[in-house]
C-alpha positions in Angstrom: 0.0 0.0 0.0 2.8 2.4 0.9 4.5 1.7 -2.5 1.2 2.3 -4.4 0.4 5.5 -2.6 4.0 6.8 -2.9 3.9 6.3 -6.7 0.3 7.6 -7.1 0.9 10.8 -5.2 4.2 11.4 -6.7 2.9 13.6 -9.5 0.8 15.8 -7.2 3.7 16.4 -4.8 6.2 17.4 -7.5 6.8 20.9 -8.8 5.2 20.1 -12.2 2.2 18.8 -10.3 1.4 21.9 -8.3 2.4 24.2 -11.2 -0.2 22.4 -13.2 -2.7 22.8 -10.4 -2.0 26.5 -10.2 -2.4 26.9 -13.9 -5.8 25.3 -13.7 -6.8 27.6 -10.9 -5.6 30.7 -12.7 -7.6 29.7 -15.8 -10.9 28.9 -14.0 -11.0 31.4 -11.2 -13.4 34.2 -11.8 -11.3 36.7 -9.8 -8.9 38.2 -12.4 -6.7 39.7 -9.7 -6.1 36.3 -8.2 -5.5 34.9 -11.6 -2.8 37.4 -12.4 -1.1 36.9 -9.1 -1.1 33.1 -9.6 0.4 33.5 -13.0 3.1 35.8 -11.6 3.7 33.3 -8.8 4.1 30.5 -11.4 6.6 32.6 -13.4 8.6 33.3 -10.2 8.6 29.6 -9.2 9.7 28.5 -12.6 12.5 31.1 -12.5 13.7 29.8 -9.2 13.5 26.1 -10.3 15.5 27.0 -13.5 18.1 29.1 -11.8 21.5 27.5 -12.0 23.0 29.3 -9.0 20.1 28.7 -6.6 19.6 25.0 -7.6 23.3 24.4 -7.3 23.4 25.9 -3.9 20.5 23.6 -2.8 22.4 20.6 -4.2 25.6 21.6 -2.3 23.6 22.0 0.9 21.8 18.6 0.6 24.3 16.3 -1.1 27.2 14.5 0.5 30.5 15.9 -0.9 32.4 13.6 -3.2 35.1 11.3 -1.7 38.4 10.1 -3.0 39.2 6.4 -2.8 41.9 7.3 -0.3 39.3 8.7 2.0 38.0 5.2 2.6 39.9 3.5 5.5 41.1 0.0 4.7 39.3 -2.6 2.6 35.5 -3.4 2.7 34.1 -6.9 2.3 31.1 -5.6 0.3 30.1 -2.5 -1.6 26.3 -2.1 -1.6 25.0 -0.5 -4.8 21.3 0.6 -4.9 19.7 0.4 -8.3 17.6 3.0 -10.1 18.3 4.6 -13.4 21.7 2.8 -13.8 20.8 1.1 -17.1 19.0 2.4 -20.2 17.3 -0.1 -22.5 15.3 2.0 -25.1 14.1 -1.3 -26.8 13.7 -4.7 -25.2 15.1 -6.5 -28.2 18.4 -4.8 -27.9 21.4 -7.1 -27.4 23.3 -4.7 -25.2 22.5 -2.1 -22.5 23.2 1.6 -22.4 24.2 3.6 -19.4 21.4 5.3 -17.5 21.4 8.7 -15.8 22.6 7.1 -12.5 25.1 4.6 -14.0 27.8 6.3 -11.9 26.5 4.2 -9.0 27.9 0.9 -10.3 30.8 2.6 -12.1 32.1 3.9 -8.8 31.7 0.4 -7.3 33.7 -1.0 -10.2 36.5 1.5 -9.6 36.6 0.7 -5.9 36.7 -3.0 -6.7 39.5 -2.7 -9.2 41.5 -0.5 -6.8 41.1 -3.2 -4.1 38.9 -1.1 -1.8 36.0 -3.6 -1.9 36.1 -7.3 -2.3 32.5 -7.9 -3.6 29.6 -5.9 -5.0 26.0 -6.3 -3.9 23.5 -4.8 -6.3 20.1 -4.3 -4.6 16.8 -3.5 -6.3 13.9 -4.9 -8.3 12.3 -3.7 -11.5 9.0 -4.2 -13.3 8.2 -7.9 -13.4 8.1 -8.1 -17.2 11.5 -6.4 -17.4 13.0 -8.7 -14.8 11.5 -11.8 -16.6 13.5 -10.8 -19.7 16.6 -10.2 -17.5 16.8 -6.5 -18.6 16.5 -5.0 -15.1 19.2 -2.7 -13.6 20.7 -5.4 -11.4 21.1 -8.1 -14.1 22.4 -5.7 -16.7 24.8 -3.9 -14.4 26.1 -7.2 -13.3 26.7 -8.2 -16.9 28.5 -5.0 -17.6 30.7 -5.4 -14.5 31.6 -8.9 -15.5 32.6 -7.7 -19.0 34.8 -5.1 -17.3 36.6 -7.8 -15.4 34.7 -8.2 -12.1 34.6 -11.9 -11.2 31.0 -13.3 -11.3 31.4 -14.9 -7.9 32.1 -11.4 -6.5 28.8 -10.0 -7.7 25.7 -10.5 -5.4 22.2 -9.7 -6.6 19.2 -8.7 -4.4 16.2 -8.4 -6.7 13.2 -8.2 -4.4 13.4 -4.5 -3.2 11.0 -1.9 -4.7 12.1 1.0 -2.6 15.0 2.2 -0.5 13.6 0.8 2.8 13.3 -2.6 1.2 16.9 -2.2 -0.2 18.1 -1.9 3.4 16.1 -4.7 4.9 16.7 -7.2 2.1 20.4 -6.4 1.7 21.0 -6.8 5.4 19.4 -10.2 5.4 21.7 -11.4 2.6 24.8 -9.9 4.3 24.0 -11.5 7.6 23.6 -14.9 6.0 26.7 -14.8 3.9 29.2 -12.8 5.9 30.5 -12.8 9.5 29.5 -10.1 11.9 32.9 -8.5 11.7 32.5 -7.7 8.0 32.8 -4.2 6.7 30.4 -2.6 4.3 30.2 0.6 2.2 27.0 2.0 0.8 27.3 3.4 -2.8 24.4 5.4 -4.2 23.7 8.8 -5.7 24.8 11.6 -3.5 21.4 13.3 -3.5 19.9 9.9 -2.3 22.5 9.0 0.2 21.0 10.7 3.2 17.7 8.7 2.9 19.5 5.5 2.0 22.0 5.7 4.8 19.2 6.4 7.3 17.3 3.3 6.1 20.3 1.1 6.6 21.1 2.5 10.0 17.4 2.1 11.1 17.4 -1.5 9.9 20.5 -2.3 12.0 23.5 -1.8 9.8 26.1 1.0 10.1 27.9 1.0 6.8 30.4 3.5 5.6 29.3 5.5 2.6 30.7 6.5 -0.8 28.8 9.2 -2.8 28.3 8.6 -6.5 26.5 10.7 -9.1 27.3 14.0 -7.5 25.6 17.0 -9.1 26.5 20.0 -7.0 29.6 21.8 -8.2 31.9 24.2 -6.4 33.0 25.9 -9.6 32.7 29.7 -9.6 29.3 30.8 -11.0 29.2 32.9 -14.1 26.9 35.9 -14.7 24.4 33.7 -16.7 24.2 31.3 -13.7 22.7 34.1 -11.6 20.2 35.5 -14.1 19.5 33.2 -17.1 16.9 30.5 -16.6 18.1 27.1 -17.8 15.4 24.5 -18.6 17.9 21.7 -18.0 18.3 22.9 -14.4 14.6 22.2 -13.8 15.4 18.5 -14.0 17.9 18.8 -11.1 15.4 20.8 -9.1 12.7 18.2 -9.7 15.1 15.4 -8.7 16.1 17.2 -5.5 12.5 18.2 -4.5 11.4 14.6 -5.1 14.2 13.4 -2.8 13.2 15.9 -0.1 9.6 14.7 -0.3 10.7 11.1 -0.1 13.0 11.8 2.9 10.2 13.5 4.8 7.7 10.7 4.1 10.3 8.1 5.2 10.9 10.0 8.4 7.1 10.2 9.1 6.6 6.4 8.6 9.8 5.6 10.5 11.9 4.1 7.7 14.9 6.3 8.4 
């Protein structure tokens, strides 16, 4: 039920959802003054959500800063990678995968593996049943790519039952407890914007992993004049992503998942 409600309400809680609602209100309200104010508010909101400087500042505030491999102390028994947008399959009949928008998650795990920082890689996450039946889900395809890159198949573990971050934590911990001794060391690898919620779920479920941010979007580069004033429609995507994560984090806190 939680999964269904979270996906159903997703549109209405996102920026495009309430912008659409405001547009409908502005069109149908009989009070022209309210209509004009609503349109002005929508324009201001869109400007903020498309402002490179403001959205970047929000990302820098929320995200975990990137780490170097040397920042990780010692060697970890398992690197835990959470799926979601790692693989792109435009057509199901394709004989090879493409890299998704969050492919950096398993790429960073690969780099840590090749540098000797992690011994094994656990990929956690389910997909649509039809996609999983064809073996085209993130976990299977990422495992195939990692194997082609030189990761030994016996060093790749798959957890393919989880449909959200909370289940990632619970199901991954069950696998780790069965296959590894209590003294084992783990590092959680996921997108930096998602790491706060993911880490909270693992900690709430009883595991205290180290963490390694991937897919970092916030940049410390000096802003240019256009970053302050010129709206960039591409930036709206990052604002939407960040807002969606904030909503998810608040909901998870309310229900006690993290």
